[in-house]
mmCIF file of the C-alpha atoms, coordinates in Angstrom:
data_MODEL
# 
_entry.id   MODEL 
# 
loop_
_atom_site.group_PDB 
_atom_site.id 
_atom_site.type_symbol 
_atom_site.label_atom_id 
_atom_site.label_alt_id 
_atom_site.label_comp_id 
_atom_site.label_asym_id 
_atom_site.label_entity_id 
_atom_site.label_seq_id 
_atom_site.pdbx_PDB_ins_code 
_atom_site.Cartn_x 
_atom_site.Cartn_y 
_atom_site.Cartn_z 
_atom_site.occupancy 
_atom_site.B_iso_or_equiv 
_atom_site.pdbx_formal_charge 
_atom_site.auth_seq_id 
_atom_site.auth_comp_id 
_atom_site.auth_asym_id 
_atom_site.auth_atom_id 
_atom_site.pdbx_PDB_model_num 
ATOM 1   C CA . MET A 1 1   ? -3.768  35.471  0.538  1.00 0.00 ? 1   MET A CA 1 
ATOM 2   C CA . GLU A 1 2   ? -0.060  34.853  -0.100 1.00 0.00 ? 2   GLU A CA 1 
ATOM 3   C CA . TYR A 1 3   ? 1.689   31.548  0.392  1.00 0.00 ? 3   TYR A CA 1 
ATOM 4   C CA . ALA A 1 4   ? 5.309   31.113  1.459  1.00 0.00 ? 4   ALA A CA 1 
ATOM 5   C CA . PRO A 1 5   ? 7.701   30.059  -1.301 1.00 0.00 ? 5   PRO A CA 1 
ATOM 6   C CA . ILE A 1 6   ? 8.561   26.339  -1.291 1.00 0.00 ? 6   ILE A CA 1 
ATOM 7   C CA . GLN A 1 7   ? 12.110  26.940  0.031  1.00 0.00 ? 7   GLN A CA 1 
ATOM 8   C CA . ASP A 1 8   ? 10.609  28.217  3.308  1.00 0.00 ? 8   ASP A CA 1 
ATOM 9   C CA . CYS A 1 9   ? 9.191   24.736  4.009  1.00 0.00 ? 9   CYS A CA 1 
ATOM 10  C CA . ALA A 1 10  ? 12.529  23.752  5.581  1.00 0.00 ? 10  ALA A CA 1 
ATOM 11  C CA . VAL A 1 11  ? 11.991  26.384  8.260  1.00 0.00 ? 11  VAL A CA 1 
ATOM 12  C CA . VAL A 1 12  ? 8.541   25.004  9.031  1.00 0.00 ? 12  VAL A CA 1 
ATOM 13  C CA . LYS A 1 13  ? 9.923   21.437  9.381  1.00 0.00 ? 13  LYS A CA 1 
ATOM 14  C CA . MET A 1 14  ? 12.595  22.626  11.852 1.00 0.00 ? 14  MET A CA 1 
ATOM 15  C CA . PHE A 1 15  ? 9.818   23.254  14.338 1.00 0.00 ? 15  PHE A CA 1 
ATOM 16  C CA . SER A 1 16  ? 8.109   19.874  13.729 1.00 0.00 ? 16  SER A CA 1 
ATOM 17  C CA . VAL A 1 17  ? 5.058   21.473  12.184 1.00 0.00 ? 17  VAL A CA 1 
ATOM 18  C CA . ASP A 1 18  ? 3.701   20.416  8.823  1.00 0.00 ? 18  ASP A CA 1 
ATOM 19  C CA . LEU A 1 19  ? 2.448   22.926  6.270  1.00 0.00 ? 19  LEU A CA 1 
ATOM 20  C CA . TYR A 1 20  ? -1.094  22.642  7.657  1.00 0.00 ? 20  TYR A CA 1 
ATOM 21  C CA . GLY A 1 21  ? 0.047   23.912  11.062 1.00 0.00 ? 21  GLY A CA 1 
ATOM 22  C CA . ILE A 1 22  ? -0.295  20.571  12.877 1.00 0.00 ? 22  ILE A CA 1 
ATOM 23  C CA . ASP A 1 23  ? 2.465   19.801  15.368 1.00 0.00 ? 23  ASP A CA 1 
ATOM 24  C CA . LEU A 1 24  ? 3.904   16.444  14.309 1.00 0.00 ? 24  LEU A CA 1 
ATOM 25  C CA . ARG A 1 25  ? 5.196   15.841  17.836 1.00 0.00 ? 25  ARG A CA 1 
ATOM 26  C CA . ILE A 1 26  ? 1.617   15.363  19.095 1.00 0.00 ? 26  ILE A CA 1 
ATOM 27  C CA . PRO A 1 27  ? 0.886   11.656  18.603 1.00 0.00 ? 27  PRO A CA 1 
ATOM 28  C CA . PRO A 1 28  ? -2.237  10.697  16.662 1.00 0.00 ? 28  PRO A CA 1 
ATOM 29  C CA . ILE A 1 29  ? -5.054  8.830   18.388 1.00 0.00 ? 29  ILE A CA 1 
ATOM 30  C CA . ILE A 1 30  ? -6.098  5.483   16.907 1.00 0.00 ? 30  ILE A CA 1 
ATOM 31  C CA . TYR A 1 31  ? -9.910  5.518   16.895 1.00 0.00 ? 31  TYR A CA 1 
ATOM 32  C CA . ASP A 1 32  ? -10.394 2.121   15.301 1.00 0.00 ? 32  ASP A CA 1 
ATOM 33  C CA . ILE A 1 33  ? -8.229  -0.708  14.109 1.00 0.00 ? 33  ILE A CA 1 
ATOM 34  C CA . ASN A 1 34  ? -9.226  -3.691  11.999 1.00 0.00 ? 34  ASN A CA 1 
ATOM 35  C CA . ASP A 1 35  ? -12.976 -3.873  12.608 1.00 0.00 ? 35  ASP A CA 1 
ATOM 36  C CA . GLY A 1 36  ? -12.841 -3.201  16.324 1.00 0.00 ? 36  GLY A CA 1 
ATOM 37  C CA . GLY A 1 37  ? -9.652  -5.091  17.106 1.00 0.00 ? 37  GLY A CA 1 
ATOM 38  C CA . LEU A 1 38  ? -10.599 -8.676  16.231 1.00 0.00 ? 38  LEU A CA 1 
ATOM 39  C CA . CYS A 1 39  ? -9.151  -10.927 13.555 1.00 0.00 ? 39  CYS A CA 1 
ATOM 40  C CA . ASP A 1 40  ? -10.356 -14.507 13.045 1.00 0.00 ? 40  ASP A CA 1 
ATOM 41  C CA . THR A 1 41  ? -7.886  -16.861 11.344 1.00 0.00 ? 41  THR A CA 1 
ATOM 42  C CA . ALA A 1 42  ? -10.564 -19.536 10.767 1.00 0.00 ? 42  ALA A CA 1 
ATOM 43  C CA . ASP A 1 43  ? -11.880 -17.717 7.696  1.00 0.00 ? 43  ASP A CA 1 
ATOM 44  C CA . GLY A 1 44  ? -8.483  -17.803 5.981  1.00 0.00 ? 44  GLY A CA 1 
ATOM 45  C CA . ASN A 1 45  ? -7.385  -14.325 7.037  1.00 0.00 ? 45  ASN A CA 1 
ATOM 46  C CA . GLU A 1 46  ? -3.634  -14.177 7.621  1.00 0.00 ? 46  GLU A CA 1 
ATOM 47  C CA . CYS A 1 47  ? -4.162  -11.411 10.189 1.00 0.00 ? 47  CYS A CA 1 
ATOM 48  C CA . ASP A 1 48  ? -0.872  -9.781  9.294  1.00 0.00 ? 48  ASP A CA 1 
ATOM 49  C CA . CYS A 1 49  ? -1.926  -6.279  8.133  1.00 0.00 ? 49  CYS A CA 1 
ATOM 50  C CA . PHE A 1 50  ? -4.411  -4.001  9.891  1.00 0.00 ? 50  PHE A CA 1 
ATOM 51  C CA . VAL A 1 51  ? -6.161  -0.801  8.806  1.00 0.00 ? 51  VAL A CA 1 
ATOM 52  C CA . ILE A 1 52  ? -6.113  2.013   11.370 1.00 0.00 ? 52  ILE A CA 1 
ATOM 53  C CA . ARG A 1 53  ? -8.490  4.978   11.538 1.00 0.00 ? 53  ARG A CA 1 
ATOM 54  C CA . THR A 1 54  ? -7.385  8.279   13.018 1.00 0.00 ? 54  THR A CA 1 
ATOM 55  C CA . ASP A 1 55  ? -7.788  11.962  12.297 1.00 0.00 ? 55  ASP A CA 1 
ATOM 56  C CA . ASN A 1 56  ? -4.267  13.183  11.617 1.00 0.00 ? 56  ASN A CA 1 
ATOM 57  C CA . ILE A 1 57  ? -1.639  10.777  10.339 1.00 0.00 ? 57  ILE A CA 1 
ATOM 58  C CA . PHE A 1 58  ? 0.864   11.921  7.773  1.00 0.00 ? 58  PHE A CA 1 
ATOM 59  C CA . ASP A 1 59  ? 2.768   10.236  4.997  1.00 0.00 ? 59  ASP A CA 1 
ATOM 60  C CA . GLY A 1 60  ? 5.834   8.726   6.642  1.00 0.00 ? 60  GLY A CA 1 
ATOM 61  C CA . PHE A 1 61  ? 4.142   7.832   9.944  1.00 0.00 ? 61  PHE A CA 1 
ATOM 62  C CA . LYS A 1 62  ? 5.737   5.142   12.123 1.00 0.00 ? 62  LYS A CA 1 
ATOM 63  C CA . TYR A 1 63  ? 4.135   2.484   14.269 1.00 0.00 ? 63  TYR A CA 1 
ATOM 64  C CA . GLU A 1 64  ? 5.423   0.354   17.100 1.00 0.00 ? 64  GLU A CA 1 
ATOM 65  C CA . ILE A 1 65  ? 4.001   -3.128  17.485 1.00 0.00 ? 65  ILE A CA 1 
ATOM 66  C CA . THR A 1 66  ? 4.356   -5.233  20.622 1.00 0.00 ? 66  THR A CA 1 
ATOM 67  C CA . THR A 1 67  ? 3.251   -8.856  20.254 1.00 0.00 ? 67  THR A CA 1 
ATOM 68  C CA . PHE A 1 68  ? 1.987   -11.007 23.121 1.00 0.00 ? 68  PHE A CA 1 
ATOM 69  C CA . GLU A 1 69  ? 0.811   -14.608 23.239 1.00 0.00 ? 69  GLU A CA 1 
ATOM 70  C CA . MET A 1 70  ? -1.917  -15.317 25.811 1.00 0.00 ? 70  MET A CA 1 
ATOM 71  C CA . LEU A 1 71  ? -2.538  -18.920 26.879 1.00 0.00 ? 71  LEU A CA 1 
ATOM 72  C CA . PHE A 1 72  ? -5.524  -20.245 28.779 1.00 0.00 ? 72  PHE A CA 1 
ATOM 73  C CA . ASP A 1 73  ? -3.360  -21.253 31.729 1.00 0.00 ? 73  ASP A CA 1 
ATOM 74  C CA . GLY A 1 74  ? -3.043  -17.530 32.513 1.00 0.00 ? 74  GLY A CA 1 
ATOM 75  C CA . THR A 1 75  ? 0.344   -17.055 30.846 1.00 0.00 ? 75  THR A CA 1 
ATOM 76  C CA . LYS A 1 76  ? 0.940   -13.873 28.833 1.00 0.00 ? 76  LYS A CA 1 
ATOM 77  C CA . THR A 1 77  ? 4.320   -13.680 27.132 1.00 0.00 ? 77  THR A CA 1 
ATOM 78  C CA . GLN A 1 78  ? 5.792   -10.875 25.048 1.00 0.00 ? 78  GLN A CA 1 
ATOM 79  C CA . VAL A 1 79  ? 7.087   -12.501 21.864 1.00 0.00 ? 79  VAL A CA 1 
ATOM 80  C CA . GLY A 1 80  ? 8.092   -9.479  19.805 1.00 0.00 ? 80  GLY A CA 1 
ATOM 81  C CA . LYS A 1 81  ? 8.478   -5.713  19.541 1.00 0.00 ? 81  LYS A CA 1 
ATOM 82  C CA . SER A 1 82  ? 9.513   -3.506  16.631 1.00 0.00 ? 82  SER A CA 1 
ATOM 83  C CA . THR A 1 83  ? 9.108   -0.053  15.094 1.00 0.00 ? 83  THR A CA 1 
ATOM 84  C CA . ASN A 1 84  ? 8.157   0.110   11.420 1.00 0.00 ? 84  ASN A CA 1 
ATOM 85  C CA . ALA A 1 85  ? 7.098   2.503   8.667  1.00 0.00 ? 85  ALA A CA 1 
ATOM 86  C CA . GLY A 1 86  ? 3.344   2.566   8.145  1.00 0.00 ? 86  GLY A CA 1 
ATOM 87  C CA . LYS A 1 87  ? 1.564   2.542   4.808  1.00 0.00 ? 87  LYS A CA 1 
ATOM 88  C CA . TYR A 1 88  ? -0.172  5.908   4.379  1.00 0.00 ? 88  TYR A CA 1 
ATOM 89  C CA . GLU A 1 89  ? -3.522  6.005   2.593  1.00 0.00 ? 89  GLU A CA 1 
ATOM 90  C CA . ASP A 1 90  ? -4.873  9.421   3.609  1.00 0.00 ? 90  ASP A CA 1 
ATOM 91  C CA . ILE A 1 91  ? -4.928  11.704  6.668  1.00 0.00 ? 91  ILE A CA 1 
ATOM 92  C CA . PHE A 1 92  ? -7.569  9.411   8.244  1.00 0.00 ? 92  PHE A CA 1 
ATOM 93  C CA . THR A 1 93  ? -6.352  5.964   7.190  1.00 0.00 ? 93  THR A CA 1 
ATOM 94  C CA . GLY A 1 94  ? -3.146  3.969   7.360  1.00 0.00 ? 94  GLY A CA 1 
ATOM 95  C CA . GLU A 1 95  ? -2.028  0.361   7.419  1.00 0.00 ? 95  GLU A CA 1 
ATOM 96  C CA . CYS A 1 96  ? 0.241   -1.388  9.912  1.00 0.00 ? 96  CYS A CA 1 
ATOM 97  C CA . CYS A 1 97  ? 1.637   -4.845  9.172  1.00 0.00 ? 97  CYS A CA 1 
ATOM 98  C CA . VAL A 1 98  ? 3.174   -7.459  11.430 1.00 0.00 ? 98  VAL A CA 1 
ATOM 99  C CA . PRO A 1 99  ? 6.890   -7.823  10.633 1.00 0.00 ? 99  PRO A CA 1 
ATOM 100 C CA . HIS A 1 100 ? 7.811   -10.861 8.530  1.00 0.00 ? 100 HIS A CA 1 
ATOM 101 C CA . GLN A 1 101 ? 9.907   -12.404 11.302 1.00 0.00 ? 101 GLN A CA 1 
ATOM 102 C CA . ARG A 1 102 ? 6.671   -13.364 13.085 1.00 0.00 ? 102 ARG A CA 1 
ATOM 103 C CA . SER A 1 103 ? 6.689   -17.138 13.167 1.00 0.00 ? 103 SER A CA 1 
ATOM 104 C CA . LYS A 1 104 ? 3.574   -19.243 13.186 1.00 0.00 ? 104 LYS A CA 1 
ATOM 105 C CA . ARG A 1 105 ? 2.890   -21.289 16.288 1.00 0.00 ? 105 ARG A CA 1 
ATOM 106 C CA . SER A 1 106 ? 3.981   -24.885 16.261 1.00 0.00 ? 106 SER A CA 1 
ATOM 107 C CA . THR A 1 107 ? 1.236   -27.316 15.263 1.00 0.00 ? 107 THR A CA 1 
ATOM 108 C CA . GLU A 1 108 ? 2.553   -29.656 17.944 1.00 0.00 ? 108 GLU A CA 1 
ATOM 109 C CA . ASP A 1 109 ? 1.417   -27.188 20.602 1.00 0.00 ? 109 ASP A CA 1 
ATOM 110 C CA . SER A 1 110 ? -2.216  -28.221 21.054 1.00 0.00 ? 110 SER A CA 1 
ATOM 111 C CA . GLN A 1 111 ? -3.065  -25.506 23.587 1.00 0.00 ? 111 GLN A CA 1 
ATOM 112 C CA . PRO A 1 112 ? -5.093  -22.705 21.987 1.00 0.00 ? 112 PRO A CA 1 
ATOM 113 C CA . SER A 1 113 ? -3.872  -19.164 22.415 1.00 0.00 ? 113 SER A CA 1 
ATOM 114 C CA . VAL A 1 114 ? -4.701  -15.617 21.446 1.00 0.00 ? 114 VAL A CA 1 
ATOM 115 C CA . LEU A 1 115 ? -2.114  -13.386 19.798 1.00 0.00 ? 115 LEU A CA 1 
ATOM 116 C CA . VAL A 1 116 ? -2.360  -9.761  20.857 1.00 0.00 ? 116 VAL A CA 1 
ATOM 117 C CA . PHE A 1 117 ? -0.784  -7.012  18.764 1.00 0.00 ? 117 PHE A CA 1 
ATOM 118 C CA . ASP A 1 118 ? -0.546  -3.684  20.595 1.00 0.00 ? 118 ASP A CA 1 
ATOM 119 C CA . PHE A 1 119 ? -0.080  -0.789  18.145 1.00 0.00 ? 119 PHE A CA 1 
ATOM 120 C CA . VAL A 1 120 ? 0.990   2.800   18.801 1.00 0.00 ? 120 VAL A CA 1 
ATOM 121 C CA . ILE A 1 121 ? 1.572   5.370   16.035 1.00 0.00 ? 121 ILE A CA 1 
ATOM 122 C CA . SER A 1 122 ? 3.696   8.488   15.605 1.00 0.00 ? 122 SER A CA 1 
ATOM 123 C CA . ASN A 1 123 ? 3.980   11.199  12.970 1.00 0.00 ? 123 ASN A CA 1 
ATOM 124 C CA . ASP A 1 124 ? 7.526   12.188  13.934 1.00 0.00 ? 124 ASP A CA 1 
ATOM 125 C CA . GLY A 1 125 ? 8.892   8.714   14.794 1.00 0.00 ? 125 GLY A CA 1 
ATOM 126 C CA . GLU A 1 126 ? 9.618   9.737   18.381 1.00 0.00 ? 126 GLU A CA 1 
ATOM 127 C CA . ASN A 1 127 ? 6.369   10.587  20.162 1.00 0.00 ? 127 ASN A CA 1 
ATOM 128 C CA . PHE A 1 128 ? 3.915   7.680   20.246 1.00 0.00 ? 128 PHE A CA 1 
ATOM 129 C CA . GLY A 1 129 ? 0.299   7.790   21.444 1.00 0.00 ? 129 GLY A CA 1 
ATOM 130 C CA . GLN A 1 130 ? -1.899  5.374   23.357 1.00 0.00 ? 130 GLN A CA 1 
ATOM 131 C CA . SER A 1 131 ? -1.954  1.745   22.299 1.00 0.00 ? 131 SER A CA 1 
ATOM 132 C CA . LYS A 1 132 ? -4.802  0.011   20.539 1.00 0.00 ? 132 LYS A CA 1 
ATOM 133 C CA . SER A 1 133 ? -4.907  -3.789  20.408 1.00 0.00 ? 133 SER A CA 1 
ATOM 134 C CA . VAL A 1 134 ? -5.840  -6.411  17.852 1.00 0.00 ? 134 VAL A CA 1 
ATOM 135 C CA . TYR A 1 135 ? -6.754  -9.874  19.133 1.00 0.00 ? 135 TYR A CA 1 
ATOM 136 C CA . VAL A 1 136 ? -6.031  -12.721 16.717 1.00 0.00 ? 136 VAL A CA 1 
ATOM 137 C CA . TYR A 1 137 ? -7.937  -15.919 17.426 1.00 0.00 ? 137 TYR A CA 1 
ATOM 138 C CA . ASP A 1 138 ? -9.289  -19.034 15.715 1.00 0.00 ? 138 ASP A CA 1 
ATOM 139 C CA . SER A 1 139 ? -13.079 -19.309 16.009 1.00 0.00 ? 139 SER A CA 1 
ATOM 140 C CA . THR A 1 140 ? -12.998 -23.076 15.469 1.00 0.00 ? 140 THR A CA 1 
ATOM 141 C CA . CYS A 1 141 ? -11.867 -23.414 19.104 1.00 0.00 ? 141 CYS A CA 1 
ATOM 142 C CA . LEU A 1 142 ? -12.404 -19.918 20.595 1.00 0.00 ? 142 LEU A CA 1 
ATOM 143 C CA . ASN A 1 143 ? -15.185 -17.358 20.842 1.00 0.00 ? 143 ASN A CA 1 
ATOM 144 C CA . TYR A 1 144 ? -15.453 -13.953 22.466 1.00 0.00 ? 144 TYR A CA 1 
ATOM 145 C CA . VAL A 1 145 ? -17.936 -12.266 24.798 1.00 0.00 ? 145 VAL A CA 1 
ATOM 146 C CA . THR A 1 146 ? -18.783 -8.566  24.595 1.00 0.00 ? 146 THR A CA 1 
ATOM 147 C CA . ALA A 1 147 ? -20.302 -6.118  27.043 1.00 0.00 ? 147 ALA A CA 1 
ATOM 148 C CA . GLY A 1 148 ? -23.383 -4.065  26.155 1.00 0.00 ? 148 GLY A CA 1 
ATOM 149 C CA . ASP A 1 149 ? -21.218 -1.359  24.535 1.00 0.00 ? 149 ASP A CA 1 
ATOM 150 C CA . GLY A 1 150 ? -19.481 -3.908  22.279 1.00 0.00 ? 150 GLY A CA 1 
ATOM 151 C CA . GLU A 1 151 ? -16.231 -4.000  24.279 1.00 0.00 ? 151 GLU A CA 1 
ATOM 152 C CA . ILE A 1 152 ? -14.702 -7.480  24.424 1.00 0.00 ? 152 ILE A CA 1 
ATOM 153 C CA . VAL A 1 153 ? -14.647 -8.736  28.003 1.00 0.00 ? 153 VAL A CA 1 
ATOM 154 C CA . ALA A 1 154 ? -13.540 -12.359 27.599 1.00 0.00 ? 154 ALA A CA 1 
ATOM 155 C CA . ILE A 1 155 ? -12.313 -14.931 25.116 1.00 0.00 ? 155 ILE A CA 1 
ATOM 156 C CA . ASN A 1 156 ? -13.659 -18.423 25.799 1.00 0.00 ? 156 ASN A CA 1 
ATOM 157 C CA . LEU A 1 157 ? -12.918 -21.942 24.651 1.00 0.00 ? 157 LEU A CA 1 
ATOM 158 C CA . GLU A 1 158 ? -15.638 -23.469 22.500 1.00 0.00 ? 158 GLU A CA 1 
ATOM 159 C CA . GLU A 1 159 ? -17.726 -26.098 24.293 1.00 0.00 ? 159 GLU A CA 1 
ATOM 160 C CA . GLY A 1 160 ? -15.966 -29.465 24.551 1.00 0.00 ? 160 GLY A CA 1 
ATOM 161 C CA . TYR A 1 161 ? -12.507 -28.214 23.599 1.00 0.00 ? 161 TYR A CA 1 
ATOM 162 C CA . LYS A 1 162 ? -9.785  -29.158 26.098 1.00 0.00 ? 162 LYS A CA 1 
ATOM 163 C CA . LYS A 1 163 ? -11.988 -29.132 29.206 1.00 0.00 ? 163 LYS A CA 1 
ATOM 164 C CA . ASP A 1 164 ? -8.893  -29.346 31.419 1.00 0.00 ? 164 ASP A CA 1 
ATOM 165 C CA . ILE A 1 165 ? -7.886  -25.783 30.426 1.00 0.00 ? 165 ILE A CA 1 
ATOM 166 C CA . SER A 1 166 ? -9.504  -22.834 32.210 1.00 0.00 ? 166 SER A CA 1 
ATOM 167 C CA . SER A 1 167 ? -12.720 -21.683 30.561 1.00 0.00 ? 167 SER A CA 1 
ATOM 168 C CA . HIS A 1 168 ? -11.883 -18.082 29.727 1.00 0.00 ? 168 HIS A CA 1 
ATOM 169 C CA . ILE A 1 169 ? -9.347  -15.304 29.813 1.00 0.00 ? 169 ILE A CA 1 
ATOM 170 C CA . GLY A 1 170 ? -10.294 -11.715 30.580 1.00 0.00 ? 170 GLY A CA 1 
ATOM 171 C CA . TYR A 1 171 ? -7.979  -9.002  29.329 1.00 0.00 ? 171 TYR A CA 1 
ATOM 172 C CA . ARG A 1 172 ? -9.533  -5.654  30.158 1.00 0.00 ? 172 ARG A CA 1 
# 
């Protein structure tokens, strides 16, 4: 079997196909992100970088992150959106980090909330796939409920915490 000389690689890139014959315009699917999409800040985790699992990301992949804050009064507010370069580990694994301009919530705001990071990834920087979410919460005041298949169906306030706030927020 003969291989094309290295100078022919430029021709292959013109058509958005890598040397393995995979069309880079087809967005990768995120199969898993950060242990099923949950990150608990109570254990000291900063929850600022997340490992993604897929089957075809390439070195130089991009990700878009949209950040929402969900309060227990039913309010969901978009607080950020950006496109960034991902950290490539291998064709199955990459890392996406929250941009540094993310500010921590004020300690004066006593109402608990859940931060939601929606991630989409792209191999060519233009065509992005379906989003996968990470929910950042503090288990000292919040817990989550799952369905039989492990899907999160609600995030609840721990017993006795701010009883005047609604008891749960569903997001699926």
